[in-house]
N, C-alpha and C positions, 0 to 999 in steps of 0.2 A: 504493500500500500504506500509506503514511504517513497518507493521508486516512482510510482505513478504521480504522486503529489509533486515530487521534484521535477519530473518531466513536464507536468502542467505549468509549473512556475517558469521553467526554461522557455517553453512555447509562449507563455504570456509576455515575458520580457522581450523575446525576439520579435513577437508580433508588434509590440509598441515600437521597437527599433525600425521595423519595416514600414510601419505607418508614418513614422517621422520623415522618412524619405518619400513616401507616397504623396504627401502634400506638395513637396517640392517638384517631384517628377510631373505632376499635373501641369506645371507651368512650362514644361519642356527643358528644365535644367537638371543635369545629372551631377550630383554632388557626392564627393567622397569625404566630406567633413563630419558625417553623422557620428562616427566613432569618437571623434574628439569632443563633440557636443554631449554625447553620452557620458564621457569621462567628467565633464564639468558638473553635470547633475549628480553623478555618483560621488565625487569628492566633496562638493558643497553640502549635499545632504548628509554624508558621512561625518563631516566635521561638525555639523550642527547637532547631530544626535550623539556622537561619541565624545565631543569636547565641550559642547554647551549644554547638552542634556535635553534637547528639544524632542518633542514627540515626532514620530516619522511623518505624519501627514503634513504639518506646516514645513518640515524640513524638505519634503519632496516638492512642495509648491515653490519654495525658494530656490531649490536646485533647478527646477524647471524654468523659472524666471531668469536665473543666471545663465543657463544654456541658451535661452531665447535672446538675451541681450548679446551674447557672443555670436549667435547665429546672424543677427542683424549686421554685424561687421562683415560676415561672409556674404550676405545678401547684396550689399552695395556694389562690390566688384562685378556681380552678375549683370549689372546694367551696362558695363563697358566691354566685358569679354564673354565669350560663349564657346560652346563646343569643347574640343580637346584642351584648349588653354584653360578653360574654366575647371575642367576635371582635374588637371594638374595643380591648379591654384588651390582648389579645395582640399586636394590630397595633402599638399604641403602644409596647409593651415591645420588640418586635422592632426598631422604628425607633430606640428609645433605645440598644439594644445596638449597632446598626449605626453610629450617629453617635458612639458612644464611641470608635470606631476612626478617627475623622476624621483625626487627625494621625499615623496609623500607615500606612506603606507599606513593603512588603517585596519584595525580589528574591531568589529562592531557587533552589537547584539543582533540576532536574527529576528526577522519579522516577516509575516506572511501576507500582508496587505498588497494588493495590486489593483490597478485601474484599467485593465485591458478592456473590459466590457464598456466602461464609460468612454474611453478614447474611441473605440470603434463606433459607438452610438453617435458621438458628436461628429465624427468624420463622415459617417453615413448620412447624417442630416445635412452637413455641408455639401456633400455630393449632390443632393437633391434640391439644394437651395440656389439662389441667384449667385452666391459666392462661388459655388462649385462650377457653375456655368462660366463665370468669369475666368477662373483658373484654367479651365480646359480651353477657353478661347485664346488665352495668352499662349498656352502650350502648342496649340495647333497652328496659329498664324499671328505673330506679334504685330505685323503691319496692319492686318485687318482689324485686330483688336484695338489698336491705337486709333484707327480711323473712325471707330464708333465711340470714341471718347474714354476708353479704358486707360487709366494711368498705370503704365508698366512699372514705374518705380514703386508705387504703393503695393501693387499686386505681388511683385516678386519679393520685395523685402518682407511683406506680411507673410508670404508663404514660408520664407526662411525662418521668420520669428515663430510661427506656429509649429513648424517642423522641429525647431530647436527646443521649444518648450516640451513637446512630446518626447524628444530624445532625452531631455533632462529628467523627465519623469521616469523613463525607462532606465536611465543610469542609476537613479536613486533606488528603484526597485531592485536592480541588479546588485547594488552594493549591500542592501539589507537581506538579499537572498543568499549571496555567497558568504557574507559576513567578513570577507577579507578582499581588499582591492589593491591593485598596484598597476602601474602604467602599462605593463605588458598586456593587460587584459583588453586594451582599447587600440589595437593595431589595425593594419590594413585589412586583415581577414574580416574583422567585424564590420569595417566600412563597406567591404564587398558584399557581405550578407545583407546590409541595410538596403542597398539598391537592388540586390538580386531578388529579394522577396516580392516587392511590388511588381517588378518587371516580369518575373516568372508567373506570378498570380494574375496579373492583369490590372490595368489602371481604371477599369470601368466600375469596380466595386471593391470596397474595403475587405470583403470576405475572400477575395482572391489572394490577398496578402496572407491572411490566416491559413488558407489552404496550402500555400507555398511553404509557410513556416512548419506546419504539421508534417508535410511531406519530407522536407529537408531535415528538420530537427528530430521529428518523431520516427520517420522511417529510415532515411539514409544514415543519420548520425547514431541513432539508438538501436533500431532493429537490426541494422547491418553492421553493428559494432564488431562482429567477428571477422569482418573483412580488413580491419585495421586501416592502414594508410591507403588502401585501395579505394576507400570511400571518397578520398579527395579527387581521384580520377573520375569516379562515378558522378560526383557533384559537377565537375567541369563538363562531362559528357551530357549531363542533364540539361545544362544551360545551352549547349550547342544544339541539342535536339529540339529543345523548346523554341529556340530562335527560328528554326527552320519549319517545324511542324505547326506551332501556334505562336506566330510572331507578336500577336497582341495579348498574349498571356493565356493561362489555363482557363480563367474566367473572363473571357472577352465580352464585348458588347452583344454579340449575337447570342452567346450562351446565356448571358444574364437576362436578356429579353425573353428568351425561351423559357427560362425558369420562372420568371415573373408571370408569364402568360399561363403557365401550368397552375400556379397558385391562384391566379384570378379565376380560372375556369373551375377549379375545385370550390372556390368560395361561392361562385354562382350556382354550383350544383347542390349546395347545402344552404338554402335561403333560411332566414330567421323565421321561426314559427309565428 
């Protein structure tokens, strides 16, 4: 039972990690800074609980706000550079933040709270709102979005701020789940996971990210543990196959619409008495 509880917590933290990149990817920006932002939330929350004695909830919120503030610094360069240059810039920024914590090591009390359902619910609501439509419009065609009066600066920086806040929350949860954190925990591999989850799952629905996390962390990492390092090859192969077979993700627009239609038809089949 303890194994399944631990696996659930891992999936929860990684889902939040993926959702933090999901918001930014909606605007068409690929960022490798999420691992660094996760480290900000982790260390700030850990210092507040371990050194100041705060309860985890306010510590998590402050950690999220700190990561959000740092994310805004990343967001502004997105207005001037894009594509591969932006990926390299965010990767360097994430590594800078990670190495900043080089001399910090914390041992903290374990806690079981996590906000996965809340984060998914909020982002699902945003997807269906005008804000979600604006994010997708910027991601699909910046020139067209700007021509209809959308402020690219506000949208992009806001996306990074929201993504940073979510990453900070994920970092705080990770710190209190593992009870021990150090800078090696927030390297390039974690940054790769952050963007792989929403890209593999699809950007049409937040549940795509959850499906990708369950498949990678639950199946490839845990169920196939007996394969050892061969799992890394399988993970890479999965990404390559997914890019060719389902380039818009496992849960793309077409599949999402089909699932929604199924539920709507079932609802009409059982009218209220």
